[in-house]
C-alpha positions as CSV (number, residue, x, y, z in Angstrom):
1,M,-4.0,-8.7,1.2
2,I,-4.2,-12.2,2.7
3,S,-5.9,-13.4,5.8
4,S,-3.9,-14.4,8.8
5,S,-4.8,-18.1,8.4
6,T,-3.3,-18.2,4.9
7,I,0.2,-19.2,5.7
8,L,-0.7,-21.8,8.3
9,L,1.6,-20.3,10.9
10,L,1.0,-21.5,14.4
11,S,3.1,-19.0,16.2
12,S,1.7,-16.8,18.9
13,L,2.3,-13.1,19.0
14,A,5.5,-13.5,20.8
15,L,6.7,-10.2,22.4
16,V,10.1,-9.0,21.4
17,A,12.3,-6.3,22.8
18,L,11.9,-2.8,21.3
19,P,14.7,-0.2,21.0
20,A,14.7,2.6,23.5
21,S,13.1,5.8,22.2
22,G,13.7,9.5,22.9
23,R,10.6,11.5,22.5
24,L,8.0,8.8,22.2
25,L,5.1,10.0,24.4
26,F,2.0,8.4,25.7
27,T,0.1,11.1,27.6
28,P,-1.8,13.9,25.9
29,N,-0.9,16.4,28.6
30,E,2.7,16.2,27.4
31,V,1.9,18.0,24.1
32,A,-1.3,19.9,24.8
33,N,0.6,23.1,25.6
34,G,3.4,22.5,23.1
35,N,4.8,25.1,20.8
36,Y,4.9,23.4,17.4
37,D,5.7,24.6,14.0
38,F,4.2,21.6,12.2
39,I,1.7,18.9,13.3
40,V,1.8,15.7,11.3
41,V,-1.3,13.4,11.6
42,G,-0.5,9.8,11.0
43,A,2.8,7.9,11.2
44,G,2.6,5.7,8.1
45,A,4.7,5.9,5.0
46,G,3.8,9.6,4.4
47,G,3.7,11.0,7.9
48,S,6.9,9.2,9.1
49,V,8.9,10.7,6.2
50,V,7.5,14.2,6.6
51,A,8.1,14.2,10.4
52,S,11.6,12.9,10.0
53,R,12.6,15.3,7.2
54,L,11.1,18.4,8.8
55,S,12.7,17.7,12.2
56,E,16.1,17.6,10.4
57,S,15.9,21.4,10.8
58,Q,16.9,21.9,14.5
59,S,15.0,25.1,14.8
60,T,11.7,23.5,13.7
61,K,9.5,21.9,16.3
62,V,7.4,19.0,15.0
63,L,4.6,16.9,16.6
64,L,3.7,13.6,15.1
65,L,0.3,12.2,16.2
66,E,-0.4,8.5,15.7
67,A,-3.8,7.0,16.5
68,G,-2.5,3.5,17.3
69,P,0.2,2.2,19.6
70,A,4.0,2.1,19.1
71,E,5.4,-1.1,17.5
72,A,3.2,-4.1,18.2
73,G,6.1,-6.0,19.8
74,A,5.0,-9.1,17.8
75,L,7.2,-11.6,16.1
76,D,4.7,-11.6,13.2
77,G,5.5,-8.0,12.6
78,I,9.2,-8.6,12.2
79,V,9.5,-12.0,10.4
80,P,8.5,-11.2,6.7
81,L,6.6,-14.4,6.0
82,L,4.7,-14.1,9.2
83,G,3.4,-10.7,8.1
84,P,-0.1,-11.9,7.0
85,N,-0.8,-12.7,10.6
86,M,-0.7,-8.9,11.4
87,T,-4.2,-8.4,9.9
88,P,-7.1,-8.3,10.2
89,D,-8.9,-8.1,13.6
90,K,-5.8,-7.1,15.5
91,P,-5.3,-4.1,17.9
92,W,-2.9,-2.4,15.5
93,N,-5.4,-2.5,12.6
94,W,-8.2,-0.1,11.9
95,N,-10.4,-3.1,11.1
96,F,-12.4,-1.4,8.4
97,T,-14.8,-3.3,6.1
98,V,-16.1,-2.4,2.7
99,T,-19.8,-1.8,1.8
100,P,-21.5,-4.6,-0.1
101,Q,-19.9,-4.7,-3.6
102,T,-22.7,-4.8,-6.2
103,H,-20.5,-6.4,-8.8
104,L,-19.1,-9.0,-6.4
105,N,-22.4,-10.6,-5.6
106,N,-23.0,-7.9,-2.9
107,R,-20.2,-9.3,-0.8
108,T,-18.4,-7.3,1.9
109,F,-15.0,-8.1,3.3
110,A,-12.3,-6.9,5.6
111,Y,-10.3,-3.8,4.6
112,P,-7.2,-3.7,6.9
113,R,-5.1,-0.6,7.4
114,G,-2.2,-0.3,9.8
115,R,-2.9,1.6,13.0
116,M,0.5,1.9,14.8
117,L,3.8,3.6,14.2
118,G,4.7,2.8,10.6
119,G,1.1,2.5,9.6
120,S,0.5,0.0,6.9
121,T,4.2,-0.4,6.3
122,S,4.2,-2.2,9.7
123,V,1.6,-4.8,8.6
124,N,1.8,-5.1,4.8
125,Y,3.4,-7.8,2.7
126,V,6.6,-5.7,2.1
127,V,6.6,-5.8,-1.7
128,F,8.6,-2.8,-2.9
129,N,8.1,-1.4,-6.4
130,W,7.6,2.1,-7.7
131,G,5.2,1.5,-10.5
132,S,5.9,2.5,-14.1
133,S,7.4,5.7,-15.6
134,G,4.0,6.2,-17.3
135,D,2.2,6.2,-13.9
136,F,4.3,9.2,-12.7
137,D,4.2,11.0,-16.0
138,R,0.4,10.8,-16.0
139,W,0.4,12.5,-12.6
140,A,2.6,15.2,-14.0
141,N,0.3,15.6,-17.0
142,V,-3.0,15.8,-15.0
143,T,-1.5,18.4,-12.5
144,D,0.5,20.4,-15.1
145,D,3.5,19.9,-12.7
146,D,6.5,18.2,-14.2
147,G,7.9,17.7,-10.7
148,W,5.7,14.6,-10.4
149,S,7.1,13.1,-13.6
150,W,9.2,9.9,-13.5
151,N,12.5,11.6,-14.2
152,R,11.9,14.4,-11.7
153,M,10.8,11.9,-9.0
154,L,13.8,9.6,-9.5
155,P,16.0,11.5,-7.0
156,Y,13.3,11.1,-4.3
157,M,13.1,7.4,-5.0
158,H,16.8,7.2,-4.5
159,K,16.4,9.1,-1.2
160,V,14.0,6.4,-0.1
161,E,15.8,3.2,-1.1
162,H,18.8,1.6,0.5
163,F,19.2,-1.5,-1.6
164,M,21.1,-4.4,-0.2
165,S,22.8,-6.4,-3.0
166,P,22.3,-10.1,-2.6
167,P,25.3,-12.0,-1.2
168,T,25.3,-14.3,-4.3
169,P,24.4,-13.1,-7.8
170,N,21.5,-15.5,-8.2
171,L,19.5,-18.0,-6.3
172,L,19.4,-20.3,-9.3
173,K,22.0,-21.9,-11.5
174,P,24.6,-19.8,-13.3
175,S,22.9,-20.0,-16.7
176,N,20.0,-17.8,-15.4
177,P,20.0,-14.1,-16.3
178,P,20.9,-11.5,-13.7
179,Q,18.3,-10.7,-11.1
180,F,18.6,-6.9,-11.1
181,L,20.3,-3.8,-12.6
182,P,22.6,-2.2,-10.1
183,E,22.3,1.2,-11.7
184,V,18.5,1.3,-11.0
185,H,18.9,1.1,-7.3
186,S,20.2,3.4,-4.6
187,T,22.3,2.2,-1.7
188,N,22.2,5.5,0.2
189,G,18.5,5.8,1.1
190,V,16.6,5.0,4.2
191,V,14.3,2.0,3.7
192,L,16.2,-1.2,3.4
193,T,15.2,-3.3,0.4
194,S,16.4,-6.6,-0.9
195,L,15.8,-9.5,-3.4
196,P,14.6,-12.9,-2.2
197,G,17.2,-14.7,0.0
198,F,15.8,-18.3,0.0
199,P,14.8,-20.5,-2.9
200,T,11.4,-22.1,-3.4
201,G,10.3,-25.0,-5.6
202,L,8.6,-22.5,-7.9
203,D,11.7,-20.4,-8.8
204,E,13.2,-22.7,-11.5
205,R,9.7,-23.4,-12.9
206,V,8.7,-19.8,-13.2
207,M,12.0,-18.9,-14.9
208,G,11.7,-21.9,-17.2
209,A,8.1,-21.1,-18.2
210,I,9.1,-17.6,-19.2
211,N,11.1,-19.1,-22.0
212,Q,8.5,-21.6,-23.0
213,V,5.2,-19.6,-23.2
214,P,4.9,-16.7,-25.7
215,G,3.9,-13.4,-24.2
216,F,5.7,-13.8,-20.9
217,D,9.0,-11.9,-21.1
218,Y,11.7,-11.7,-18.4
219,N,12.1,-8.3,-16.9
220,I,15.6,-7.9,-15.4
221,D,14.5,-5.1,-13.2
222,M,10.8,-4.0,-12.8
223,N,11.9,-0.8,-10.9
224,R,13.6,0.8,-13.9
225,G,10.4,2.5,-15.2
226,D,9.3,-0.2,-17.7
227,Q,7.8,-2.8,-15.4
228,T,6.3,-5.1,-18.0
229,G,7.3,-8.8,-17.8
230,I,8.0,-11.3,-15.0
231,G,10.9,-10.8,-12.7
232,W,12.3,-11.1,-9.2
233,V,10.4,-9.3,-6.4
234,Y,11.9,-6.5,-4.4
235,S,10.8,-6.3,-0.7
236,S,11.3,-3.9,2.2
237,I,13.3,-6.5,4.1
238,D,16.5,-5.9,6.0
239,G,18.2,-9.2,5.4
240,A,15.6,-11.2,7.4
241,N,13.5,-8.5,9.1
242,R,10.7,-6.2,8.0
243,S,12.0,-2.7,7.2
244,S,9.1,-0.3,7.9
245,A,8.6,3.4,8.2
246,A,8.8,2.9,12.0
247,T,12.2,1.2,11.9
248,T,13.7,3.5,9.4
249,Y,12.4,7.0,9.1
250,L,11.4,6.9,12.8
251,G,14.4,4.9,14.0
252,S,15.9,5.5,17.4
253,D,18.2,8.3,16.2
254,V,15.2,10.2,14.8
255,R,13.1,9.7,17.9
256,A,15.9,11.0,20.0
257,R,15.7,14.5,18.4
258,P,14.7,17.1,21.0
259,N,12.6,18.9,18.4
260,L,10.4,15.9,17.5
261,D,7.6,14.7,19.7
262,I,5.8,11.5,18.8
263,L,2.5,10.9,20.6
264,V,0.9,7.5,20.2
265,N,-2.7,6.4,21.0
266,A,-3.8,9.9,19.9
267,Q,-6.6,9.8,17.3
268,V,-7.3,13.2,15.7
269,T,-11.0,13.9,15.6
270,R,-11.1,17.0,13.5
271,L,-9.3,20.1,12.4
272,L,-10.4,23.4,13.9
273,K,-10.8,26.7,12.1
274,T,-8.3,29.3,13.5
275,G,-9.0,32.4,11.4
276,I,-8.7,33.7,7.8
277,N,-5.5,33.9,5.8
278,G,-6.2,36.1,2.8
279,K,-9.5,34.8,1.4
280,K,-9.0,31.3,2.8
281,L,-10.1,29.8,6.1
282,A,-7.1,28.7,8.2
283,F,-7.2,25.3,10.1
284,N,-4.0,25.3,12.2
285,K,-5.4,23.5,15.2
286,V,-6.2,19.8,15.7
287,E,-8.4,18.1,18.2
288,F,-7.6,14.6,19.3
289,A,-8.5,12.0,21.9
290,Q,-7.4,8.6,23.1
291,S,-10.8,7.0,22.8
292,A,-14.4,7.9,22.1
293,T,-15.1,8.5,25.8
294,S,-11.9,10.2,26.8
295,P,-11.4,14.0,27.0
296,R,-10.6,15.9,23.9
297,F,-7.4,17.9,23.6
298,T,-6.3,20.5,21.2
299,V,-2.9,21.6,19.9
300,R,-1.9,24.3,17.4
301,A,0.6,24.4,14.6
302,K,2.3,27.8,13.9
303,K,2.9,26.9,10.3
304,E,1.1,23.8,8.9
305,V,-0.9,20.7,9.7
306,I,0.0,17.8,7.4
307,L,-2.6,15.1,7.1
308,S,-1.0,11.7,6.5
309,G,-3.7,9.4,7.8
310,G,-4.0,7.5,4.6
311,S,-6.7,7.2,1.9
312,I,-9.4,6.4,4.5
313,S,-8.6,8.6,7.5
314,S,-7.4,11.7,5.7
315,P,-10.6,12.4,3.8
316,Q,-12.6,11.3,6.8
317,L,-10.9,14.0,8.8
318,L,-11.5,16.6,6.2
319,L,-15.2,15.8,6.1
320,L,-15.4,15.8,9.9
321,S,-13.8,19.3,9.9
322,G,-16.4,20.7,7.5
323,I,-14.3,20.4,4.4
324,G,-16.0,18.5,1.6
325,P,-19.3,18.2,-0.3
326,S,-21.7,20.6,1.4
327,A,-24.8,18.4,1.0
328,H,-23.1,15.4,2.4
329,L,-21.8,17.3,5.4
330,K,-25.2,18.8,6.1
331,S,-26.8,15.4,6.0
332,H,-24.7,14.5,9.1
333,G,-25.2,17.7,10.9
334,I,-21.8,19.1,10.1
335,T,-21.6,22.8,9.2
336,P,-19.9,23.1,5.8
337,L,-16.9,25.5,6.0
338,V,-15.2,24.8,2.6
339,D,-17.2,23.2,-0.2
340,L,-14.8,20.6,-1.8
341,P,-16.9,18.1,-3.8
342,G,-13.9,15.8,-4.5
343,V,-13.2,14.9,-0.8
344,G,-13.7,11.1,-0.5
345,Q,-14.4,10.6,-4.2
346,N,-12.2,8.9,-6.8
347,L,-11.4,5.9,-4.6
348,A,-9.3,3.4,-6.6
349,D,-8.0,0.0,-5.5
350,H,-6.5,-3.2,-6.9
351,P,-9.0,-6.1,-7.1
352,L,-7.3,-9.4,-6.1
353,L,-8.2,-13.0,-7.2
354,P,-6.3,-15.9,-5.8
355,N,-6.1,-19.1,-8.0
356,Q,-4.9,-22.2,-6.2
357,F,-3.5,-25.4,-7.5
358,R,-2.6,-28.7,-5.9
359,V,1.0,-29.6,-6.5
360,N,3.3,-32.6,-6.3
361,S,5.6,-31.3,-3.6
362,T,6.0,-31.4,0.2
363,E,8.2,-28.2,0.3
364,T,5.3,-25.7,0.4
365,W,3.9,-23.5,3.2
366,E,1.6,-26.4,4.2
367,K,4.7,-28.1,5.6
368,R,4.3,-25.8,8.6
369,R,1.2,-27.7,9.6
370,D,3.7,-29.6,11.8
371,P,4.6,-27.3,14.7
372,A,8.1,-28.8,14.8
373,V,8.7,-27.7,11.3
374,L,7.6,-24.2,12.1
375,Q,9.9,-24.1,15.1
376,Q,12.8,-25.3,13.0
377,Q,12.1,-22.5,10.4
378,L,12.0,-19.9,13.1
379,N,15.3,-21.1,14.3
380,E,16.6,-20.7,10.8
381,W,15.2,-17.2,10.5
382,R,17.1,-16.2,13.7
383,N,20.2,-17.2,11.8
384,G,19.2,-15.2,8.7
385,T,18.1,-18.1,6.5
386,G,15.2,-20.3,5.7
387,P,11.8,-19.6,4.0
388,L,10.6,-17.1,6.6
389,I,13.1,-14.5,5.6
390,D,11.2,-13.7,2.4
391,T,7.7,-12.4,1.6
392,I,4.9,-14.5,0.0
393,C,6.5,-14.6,-3.4
394,N,9.9,-14.6,-5.1
395,H,8.5,-13.6,-8.5
396,I,5.8,-11.2,-9.7
397,G,4.8,-10.2,-13.2
398,W,3.3,-7.0,-14.7
399,L,1.5,-7.9,-17.9
400,R,-0.8,-6.4,-20.5
401,V,-3.7,-7.7,-22.6
402,P,-2.7,-7.6,-26.3
403,D,-3.9,-4.5,-28.2
404,N,-5.7,-6.7,-30.7
405,S,-7.7,-8.5,-28.1
406,S,-11.4,-8.5,-28.6
407,I,-12.0,-7.1,-25.1
408,W,-11.1,-3.7,-26.4
409,N,-13.9,-3.6,-28.9
410,D,-17.3,-2.4,-27.8
411,G,-19.5,-2.4,-30.8
412,N,-18.3,0.4,-33.1
413,S,-16.0,2.0,-30.5
414,R,-12.8,1.1,-28.8
415,I,-12.6,0.9,-25.0
416,P,-9.8,3.1,-23.7
417,D,-6.8,1.5,-22.0
418,P,-7.2,2.3,-18.3
419,S,-3.4,2.0,-17.7
420,S,-0.9,4.8,-18.1
421,G,0.7,3.3,-21.2
422,S,2.9,0.6,-22.7
423,T,5.4,0.5,-19.8
424,T,2.6,-0.2,-17.3
425,G,1.0,-3.5,-16.4
426,Q,-2.8,-3.9,-16.6
427,Y,-2.7,-6.9,-14.4
428,E,-0.2,-8.6,-12.0
429,L,0.7,-12.2,-11.5
430,V,2.0,-13.2,-8.0
431,F,3.5,-16.7,-7.6
432,S,3.1,-18.1,-4.1
433,N,4.5,-21.3,-2.7
434,G,1.4,-22.3,-0.8
435,F,-2.4,-21.8,-0.5
436,V,-3.5,-18.2,-0.6
437,G,-7.1,-17.7,0.3
438,I,-8.7,-14.4,1.4
439,I,-12.2,-15.7,2.0
440,Q,-11.7,-19.5,1.5
441,P,-10.8,-21.9,4.3
442,I,-7.4,-23.4,4.2
443,P,-7.5,-27.1,3.2
444,E,-6.5,-29.5,6.0
445,A,-4.5,-31.7,3.6
446,G,-2.5,-31.4,0.5
447,N,0.2,-29.1,-0.9
448,Y,-0.5,-26.1,-3.0
449,M,0.7,-23.1,-5.0
450,T,-1.2,-20.0,-5.8
451,V,-1.1,-17.6,-8.8
452,I,-2.7,-14.4,-7.5
453,T,-4.2,-12.3,-10.3
454,N,-4.4,-8.6,-9.4
455,L,-6.0,-5.9,-11.6
456,V,-3.5,-3.1,-11.2
457,S,-4.8,-0.5,-13.7
458,P,-8.5,-0.4,-12.9
459,A,-11.0,1.9,-14.5
460,S,-13.5,1.5,-11.7
461,R,-13.8,4.2,-9.0
462,G,-15.6,4.2,-5.6
463,S,-16.0,6.6,-2.7
464,L,-15.5,7.2,1.0
465,T,-18.4,8.9,2.9
466,L,-19.2,9.4,6.5
467,A,-21.5,7.0,8.3
468,S,-22.0,9.6,11.0
469,S,-20.4,12.7,12.5
470,D,-18.8,10.5,15.2
471,P,-15.0,10.5,14.5
472,F,-14.7,7.1,16.1
473,A,-17.3,5.5,13.8
474,N,-15.8,3.8,10.7
475,P,-16.6,5.6,7.5
476,L,-18.5,3.9,4.6
477,I,-15.8,2.5,2.2
478,D,-17.0,1.6,-1.3
479,P,-14.1,0.8,-3.6
480,G,-16.5,0.2,-6.4
481,M,-14.9,-3.1,-7.4
482,L,-15.5,-4.1,-11.1
483,T,-18.1,-1.4,-11.7
484,S,-16.4,-0.7,-15.0
485,K,-17.0,-3.5,-17.5
486,I,-13.4,-3.4,-18.8
487,D,-12.1,-4.3,-15.3
488,L,-13.9,-7.6,-15.4
489,L,-12.7,-8.4,-18.9
490,I,-9.1,-7.7,-18.0
491,L,-9.3,-9.8,-14.8
492,R,-10.8,-12.6,-16.9
493,E,-7.8,-12.3,-19.3
494,A,-5.4,-12.4,-16.3
495,Y,-7.0,-15.6,-15.1
496,K,-6.6,-17.1,-18.6
497,A,-3.0,-15.9,-18.7
498,A,-2.2,-17.7,-15.4
499,R,-3.6,-20.9,-16.7
500,R,-1.6,-20.7,-19.9
501,F,1.6,-20.0,-17.9
502,L,1.0,-23.1,-15.7
503,A,0.5,-25.2,-18.8
504,A,4.2,-24.7,-19.7
505,P,6.4,-27.8,-19.7
506,A,8.3,-26.4,-16.7
507,F,5.2,-27.2,-14.6
508,K,4.6,-30.7,-16.0
509,D,4.3,-33.3,-13.2
510,Y,4.3,-30.4,-10.7
511,V,0.8,-29.0,-11.0
512,I,-1.7,-31.8,-10.3
513,E,-5.0,-30.0,-10.6
514,P,-6.8,-26.7,-9.9
515,F,-8.4,-26.3,-6.5
516,G,-12.2,-26.1,-6.3
517,T,-13.6,-23.9,-9.0
518,A,-10.2,-22.5,-10.0
519,G,-10.4,-24.9,-13.0
520,V,-13.3,-23.1,-14.8
521,S,-12.9,-22.5,-18.5
522,S,-15.9,-20.8,-20.1
523,D,-16.1,-17.0,-20.0
524,A,-19.4,-17.1,-18.1
525,D,-17.9,-19.5,-15.5
526,I,-14.7,-17.5,-15.2
527,D,-16.8,-14.3,-14.6
528,A,-18.9,-16.1,-11.9
529,Y,-15.7,-17.4,-10.3
530,I,-14.2,-13.8,-10.3
531,R,-17.3,-12.4,-8.7
532,N,-17.4,-15.1,-6.0
533,F,-13.7,-14.8,-4.9
534,T,-12.3,-11.4,-5.7
535,T,-11.4,-9.1,-2.8
536,S,-8.7,-6.5,-2.6
537,V,-4.9,-6.0,-2.4
538,W,-5.8,-3.2,0.1
539,H,-4.2,-0.4,-1.9
540,P,-6.8,2.4,-1.6
541,V,-5.7,5.7,-3.1
542,G,-7.2,8.8,-4.7
543,T,-9.7,10.1,-2.1
544,A,-8.0,13.6,-1.8
545,A,-6.7,13.7,-5.4
546,M,-4.3,16.4,-6.6
547,G,-5.1,18.5,-9.7
548,K,-3.9,21.6,-11.4
549,A,-3.0,24.7,-9.4
550,N,-5.6,27.4,-8.9
551,G,-8.5,24.9,-8.8
552,G,-8.3,23.9,-12.4
553,D,-10.3,20.7,-11.6
554,K,-13.3,21.1,-9.5
555,M,-13.0,17.5,-8.2
556,S,-9.4,17.8,-7.1
557,V,-8.8,18.2,-3.4
558,V,-5.2,19.4,-3.3
559,D,-3.0,21.4,-5.6
560,P,0.3,20.1,-7.0
561,S,2.0,21.3,-3.8
562,L,-0.5,19.1,-1.9
563,I,-2.1,22.1,-0.2
564,V,-5.8,21.6,0.3
565,N,-7.8,23.8,-2.1
566,G,-9.5,26.7,-0.6
567,V,-7.8,26.2,2.8
568,S,-4.8,27.7,4.5
569,G,-2.4,25.8,6.7
570,V,-3.3,22.2,5.7
571,R,-1.6,19.8,3.3
572,V,-2.2,16.1,2.6
573,V,0.7,13.8,2.2
574,D,-0.3,10.1,1.6
575,G,-1.8,7.9,-1.0
576,S,-5.0,9.8,-1.1
577,I,-3.5,12.5,-3.2
578,M,-2.8,10.2,-6.2
579,P,-5.1,11.2,-9.0
580,F,-4.6,7.7,-10.6
581,I,-3.7,4.5,-8.9
582,P,-0.2,3.3,-9.9
583,A,0.5,-0.3,-11.1
584,A,2.4,-0.8,-7.9
585,H,2.3,-2.0,-4.3
586,T,1.7,1.4,-3.0
587,Q,4.1,1.8,-0.1
588,A,7.1,2.7,-2.3
589,P,5.4,5.5,-4.3
590,I,4.0,6.9,-1.1
591,Y,7.4,7.1,0.4
592,A,8.6,9.0,-2.7
593,I,5.6,11.3,-2.6
594,A,6.4,12.2,1.0
595,E,10.1,12.9,0.2
596,R,9.1,15.4,-2.5
597,A,6.4,16.9,-0.2
598,S,9.0,17.4,2.5
599,D,11.1,19.4,0.1
600,L,8.1,21.4,-1.0
601,I,7.3,22.3,2.7
602,K,10.9,23.2,3.5
603,A,11.0,25.5,0.4
604,A,7.7,27.2,1.3
605,W,9.0,28.0,4.8
606,R,12.6,28.4,3.9
607,L,13.8,25.7,6.2
608,G,17.4,24.6,6.0
């Protein structure tokens, strides 16, 4: 979401000791002749869960293939507030870029995805929220499968989360309301989550402004289904350390299982047809290699191949395997085997606009310009305290444009609400105690705060297509930012909302002035500002979207059980199966999807 220079951290990528592992493998020959029931491609939030859950059955042999290395062994990947240093342009990142965005002045920008054990959960900003009840209920409606509804997915959310109650009830004074609802959270799950553990100079001001500015309500717990309002952020943090899929679902106890092999540095290049099952082509074999010039290896699954490469790599693999739009495949010399026009289409993402302000404080991220301060804060982190134990914000808000706003009127018709309903944010505000700049250089002087405005229920859709038939060539990623007019209008209203919020008495004598062109006021100038500085929260989803069973939607790629349409032996379990993007930081809902998918697979094969 934010470039590595954002937080002004001067630490090198200090190597740290990694836990011993059991079946963590590095040589393709160790698995090439293996006898596997399931092959899972990709060790991110989806693949790690599936591999972990399927290998709970001792009679089931599972192979997990990860294109990248094992843990980076970098301090930046462990310390939460150092996380932005993990991307982009790092060896554990896919280092994608987007195509020129026509509605963002034809700009292109980096599009990081994690390429290591844990996938993007090992490099993200650790915000942990499910989305709204409406997001899940919309999935259930579009698939005709109530199993995807909020109420039916709650048990899987509880299987994911291991909430760590804060040691004190509130970071602030006793008069503040509670930070969370205990009944909303599970303390028996796998991924360790927590509330902020260290105060910032923004906390009291944000809480005060909620009571001073109409339209900004306090939400005691945004993970309860109704996310609207401003509240405390939840993060996948274990006290002071990142809690990722690699450290939890693939922890040392899981890696020690004799029926689970994990091979790293193994990039799958395509799925291979192995026969016909009924009237469907079967693809039970995968081809992989360690580099573009290294030998290709193959390995076969007796039961299923599960694609969990994420919303970029999973559709790319389907296309490379001859599964996708026939005309597109032919244009790259790939023989079409299964005509699925929806593969790579329906790409949705959250546009991000950072709005910076100079502040009257010395206790911001910019304090770490002094190497001695950074070292002091690292020492505090080692003792489980200090600002580095948290992510980039202590508060976020999920907000909606009023129904009577003029943006919804388009002549004689009303523009449909792109969100899933009244419990769902249309835009997000993220309050950061320093300068956040994706494409802007960090100022050399001054102290700052940033209110990030994210469009979390976009109407725009993009696509992923092949650049060539070379599996080691990056695909063409077009998130289609702001191609729908309503997206620009909502993001404009989000910017105005951020300015109204900062005009509250709580910020008097704190906010000095906007930075650069963040102080624009006319609609035309705001729109130009948005087009100049908007990038992405890096939440791509939807490129292998699920639809109704029996091919009820010709553009769907998987059925409600996540089996690829028209294909035998292949499922997709990652964010690409989402038919609509949730108003969420997507790691949490992907974990929940993978938990349900694991149960679906176990039921299909009668695994204990």
